C-alpha positions as CSV (number, residue, x, y, z in Angstrom):
1,M,28.4,7.9,10.8
2,G,28.0,6.9,7.0
3,Y,28.0,4.1,4.2
4,P,30.7,1.5,3.7
5,D,33.3,2.4,0.9
6,N,31.8,1.8,-2.7
7,F,28.6,0.6,-1.2
8,K,26.3,-2.2,-2.8
9,I,22.7,-1.4,-3.6
10,V,20.1,-4.2,-3.7
11,T,16.6,-3.1,-5.7
12,K,12.9,-3.7,-5.4
13,Q,10.3,-2.4,-7.9
14,L,7.5,-1.5,-6.6
15,S,5.8,-0.7,-10.1
16,D,7.3,-0.6,-13.8
17,N,7.8,3.2,-12.6
18,L,9.1,3.0,-9.2
19,L,12.3,1.3,-8.0
20,L,13.9,1.0,-4.3
21,A,17.4,1.0,-3.8
22,S,18.3,-0.2,-0.7
23,T,22.3,-0.4,0.9
24,S,23.6,-0.7,4.8
25,F,24.2,2.5,6.7
26,T,25.3,3.5,10.1
27,R,24.9,6.1,12.4
28,V,27.9,7.3,14.4
29,N,29.7,3.6,12.9
30,K,27.8,1.6,15.8
31,F,23.9,1.4,14.9
32,N,23.0,-0.3,12.0
33,F,20.1,1.6,10.6
34,G,20.3,0.7,6.4
35,A,19.2,3.5,3.8
36,R,17.0,3.6,1.2
37,M,15.9,5.8,-2.0
38,A,13.1,5.9,-4.5
39,V,13.3,6.5,-8.2
40,F,10.2,7.0,-10.0
41,K,10.2,7.4,-13.6
42,T,8.7,9.3,-16.4
43,N,9.9,7.7,-19.7
44,Q,13.8,8.5,-19.1
45,D,13.3,11.4,-16.5
46,L,13.5,10.8,-13.1
47,I,12.9,12.0,-9.8
48,V,14.9,10.6,-6.8
49,W,13.1,10.5,-3.0
50,S,16.0,10.1,-0.3
51,P,19.0,10.4,-2.6
52,L,21.9,7.9,-1.5
53,P,25.5,9.5,-2.3
54,Y,26.2,10.0,-6.0
55,N,28.6,7.4,-7.0
56,D,29.2,4.7,-9.3
57,Q,26.5,2.2,-7.8
58,V,23.9,4.8,-8.1
59,V,24.8,5.7,-11.8
60,S,24.6,2.0,-12.8
61,T,21.5,1.2,-10.9
62,L,19.7,4.4,-12.4
63,K,20.8,2.9,-15.7
64,E,19.6,-0.4,-15.3
65,F,16.3,1.0,-14.4
66,S,15.8,4.0,-17.2
67,G,18.3,3.4,-19.7
68,D,21.8,5.1,-20.5
69,K,20.4,8.4,-21.2
70,F,18.4,9.1,-17.9
71,N,17.9,12.3,-16.3
72,I,16.8,13.7,-12.9
73,T,14.6,16.8,-12.7
74,H,14.1,16.8,-8.7
75,V,15.5,15.2,-6.1
76,I,13.3,15.3,-2.8
77,V,14.7,15.7,0.8
78,P,12.6,13.6,3.1
79,D,13.8,15.7,6.5
80,R,16.7,17.7,7.8
81,E,18.6,14.8,8.5
82,H,18.5,13.3,4.9
83,N,19.7,16.3,2.8
84,L,23.5,16.0,2.2
85,A,23.7,13.9,-1.0
86,A,21.1,16.3,-2.5
87,K,23.4,18.7,-3.6
88,S,25.7,16.1,-5.9
89,Y,22.8,15.2,-7.8
90,K,22.4,18.9,-8.4
91,D,26.0,19.1,-9.4
92,K,25.8,16.3,-12.3
93,F,22.2,17.5,-13.3
94,P,21.8,21.4,-13.0
95,T,18.4,22.2,-14.2
96,A,17.3,19.1,-11.3
97,K,14.8,21.3,-8.7
98,I,15.8,20.1,-5.3
99,I,12.6,19.9,-2.9
100,A,13.4,20.4,0.5
101,M,12.2,22.0,4.2
102,E,13.3,25.2,6.0
103,N,16.3,25.4,8.2
104,I,18.3,23.7,5.3
105,T,22.0,25.4,5.5
106,S,24.2,23.1,2.7
107,F,22.4,24.3,-0.1
108,K,19.3,26.5,-1.1
109,P,16.5,24.2,-2.5
110,D,14.6,25.3,-5.1
111,Y,11.0,24.8,-3.4
112,L,11.0,25.2,0.5
113,F,8.1,24.2,2.5
114,T,7.8,26.2,5.7
115,K,5.9,25.8,8.7
116,A,3.5,27.8,7.3
117,N,2.5,24.9,5.1
118,G,2.8,22.3,8.0
119,N,0.4,19.7,9.3
120,K,-2.1,19.4,6.5
121,V,-2.4,17.7,3.2
122,L,-0.6,19.7,0.3
123,K,-2.0,19.0,-2.8
124,G,-3.3,20.4,-6.5
125,E,-3.3,24.3,-6.5
126,E,-2.0,24.3,-3.0
127,L,0.9,22.3,-3.7
128,K,1.3,24.5,-6.9
129,Q,2.1,27.8,-4.7
130,I,5.0,25.4,-3.5
131,V,5.9,23.1,-6.2
132,K,5.3,24.7,-9.2
133,D,5.9,21.9,-11.4
134,D,2.9,20.2,-12.6
135,V,4.3,16.4,-13.0
136,I,5.0,16.6,-9.1
137,V,1.4,18.2,-8.3
138,E,0.1,15.3,-10.4
139,K,2.0,12.6,-8.9
140,F,2.1,13.5,-5.5
141,E,0.8,15.0,-2.3
142,F,2.5,15.9,0.8
143,V,2.4,16.6,4.4
144,Y,4.9,18.5,5.9
145,L,5.6,17.8,10.1
146,P,7.6,21.0,10.6
147,F,7.5,20.2,14.7
148,H,9.4,16.6,14.1
149,E,12.7,17.0,15.5
150,N,14.1,16.3,11.9
151,Q,11.5,18.7,10.2
152,E,9.9,15.6,8.3
153,L,8.2,15.9,4.2
154,V,6.1,13.0,4.2
155,L,5.0,11.8,0.5
156,F,2.1,10.3,-0.9
157,D,2.5,8.7,-4.5
158,K,-1.1,8.3,-5.6
159,Q,-0.6,5.7,-8.4
160,T,0.9,2.9,-5.8
161,K,-0.9,4.0,-2.6
162,T,2.2,4.3,-0.4
163,V,3.7,6.5,1.7
164,F,7.4,7.5,1.6
165,E,8.9,8.2,5.3
166,A,12.9,9.2,6.2
167,D,12.7,9.2,10.2
168,L,8.9,9.3,10.9
169,L,9.1,5.7,11.4
170,F,11.5,3.0,11.6
171,N,10.9,-0.7,10.9
172,L,14.6,-2.5,12.1
173,G,12.7,-5.1,14.2
174,E,10.1,-7.9,13.1
175,P,6.2,-6.3,13.7
176,G,4.5,-8.3,16.3
177,T,8.0,-9.4,18.2
178,T,10.8,-7.4,19.5
179,S,12.9,-10.6,19.2
180,G,15.2,-8.4,16.2
181,K,15.2,-12.1,14.3
182,V,14.1,-10.8,11.1
183,V,16.2,-10.5,7.9
184,L,16.9,-7.0,7.3
185,E,16.8,-6.2,3.2
186,Q,19.6,-3.4,4.2
187,F,22.0,-6.3,5.6
188,S,21.3,-9.3,3.4
189,P,23.6,-11.5,1.7
190,E,22.7,-9.3,-1.6
191,L,25.0,-6.4,0.2
192,G,27.7,-9.0,1.1
193,F,26.6,-9.6,4.6
194,K,26.7,-13.3,5.6
195,P,24.1,-15.3,5.6
196,G,22.4,-15.1,9.2
197,F,24.2,-11.7,9.9
198,N,22.5,-10.0,13.1
199,P,22.4,-6.4,12.2
200,H,21.1,-5.8,16.2
201,G,24.7,-7.3,17.6
202,G,27.1,-5.2,19.8
203,W,26.0,-1.4,20.4
204,S,23.4,-1.7,17.7
205,F,21.6,-4.3,20.2
206,P,18.6,-1.1,20.9
207,T,18.0,-1.0,17.1
208,R,15.7,-4.0,17.1
209,Y,13.2,-2.1,19.1
210,L,12.9,0.4,16.5
211,Q,9.8,-1.1,15.2
212,P,6.0,-0.2,14.9
213,Y,4.9,-2.6,17.7
214,S,7.9,-2.5,19.9
215,K,6.8,-0.2,23.2
216,V,10.3,1.4,23.3
217,G,9.9,2.1,19.5
218,R,6.4,3.5,20.1
219,F,7.9,5.7,23.0
220,L,10.8,7.2,20.5
221,F,8.8,7.7,17.8
222,R,6.4,9.7,19.5
223,K,8.8,11.6,21.6
224,I,10.3,12.6,18.0
225,V,7.7,13.8,16.2
226,N,5.7,15.9,19.1
227,P,2.5,14.1,18.9
228,A,0.6,17.1,20.5
229,K,2.0,19.7,18.1
230,S,2.0,17.6,14.8
231,A,-1.6,15.8,15.8
232,P,-2.9,17.9,12.9
233,G,-0.2,16.5,10.5
234,L,-0.5,12.9,11.6
235,N,-4.4,12.5,10.7
236,A,-3.7,14.2,7.4
237,I,-1.1,11.3,6.8
238,Y,-4.0,8.6,8.1
239,S,-6.3,10.3,5.8
240,W,-4.5,8.8,2.5
241,D,-5.8,5.6,1.5
242,F,-2.4,3.6,1.3
243,N,-1.1,0.0,1.2
244,T,2.4,0.4,2.0
245,I,4.7,2.3,3.6
246,V,8.5,2.7,2.8
247,M,11.0,4.1,5.4
248,C,14.4,5.5,5.4
249,H,15.7,2.9,7.9
250,G,14.4,-0.8,8.1
251,N,12.5,-3.0,5.8
252,I,9.1,-2.0,3.8
253,I,5.8,-2.4,5.2
254,T,3.1,-3.9,2.9
255,K,1.0,-5.6,4.8
256,G,-1.1,-3.7,7.6
257,A,1.0,-0.6,7.0
258,K,-2.0,1.8,8.0
259,D,-2.6,-0.1,11.0
260,A,0.9,0.5,12.2
261,F,1.1,3.9,11.6
262,K,-2.3,4.3,13.8
263,H,-0.7,2.1,16.3
264,V,2.3,4.3,16.6
265,F,0.6,7.7,16.4
266,L,-3.1,7.8,16.8
C-alpha cells in the first residue's frame, strides 16, 4: 500500500486558518482510497491532523499556507492505521506534541486517549486532563471510539463546525447513488490523472460502494465501528452542531453532513 513517489497535493481552504491537503493513495496497491490531512493555523504555529508523509511537497504546501518560518506544535493521529507519518514530523519539530490513542507501538504519544476516555464528548476541563495545552482545548472537542477496529479519534473544530474522521466513514462514491461516476478530488487532473479517470476500475471496483448512501458501505462502516459497543460515542458525535465532515478517504461532505452520518450510524 502507499503513496506515489513524489506525490502531488491538491489543496482546499475551509477558512483563512484551515487548509485541507489531499493526494492519491492506494491500499495494497489495488484499492484507490485517497488520503487527506488538515492543517490548522494560529499565526505561524500549525496543528496537523492525519499527517501525510513529511516530504518536499508537504513542506511547500505548508510554506504557501503559513510562510517560510512555519512551526508545527501538534500532530493529531486520527486512528491506529493513520499513525505512520507522525514520527517524521516529530523528528523535524522535536517540541511538537503527538496526540494519539492506545496500542500504537511505532512511537510514544505525548498525549494519549485510552478506553477510559471512550464514547463521550471530551472538552474543556475533562479534555485538559488528557491534552494539557490550552490551544487544543480551546479549539477542539474529541470523541474516542475504542471499539472501532482502528480505534478512531474523532475531532470537532468548533470554529468551522466541522467533524474530522479517518476510517469511520468513507465517501468514495456519489451520495445518493452507487454509480461511482463522481470525480474524486484525490484522483483528479490536478494530481496528474487524466480527465475522466475512473478510480473504481479493475481491482478498485468495490470502492464505489464506500459512501454513506450505499447499503454495502453502510453495512461495512457499521461492522467496523461495532455499533452496539460504540452507540454512546456515535450519539456523542451526532450531538455536535456540524455542517461538514472531512474524511481521509474520498470527497468531503459539505451538504447534509449530519444527515449522512445519521443515515449510517443512528
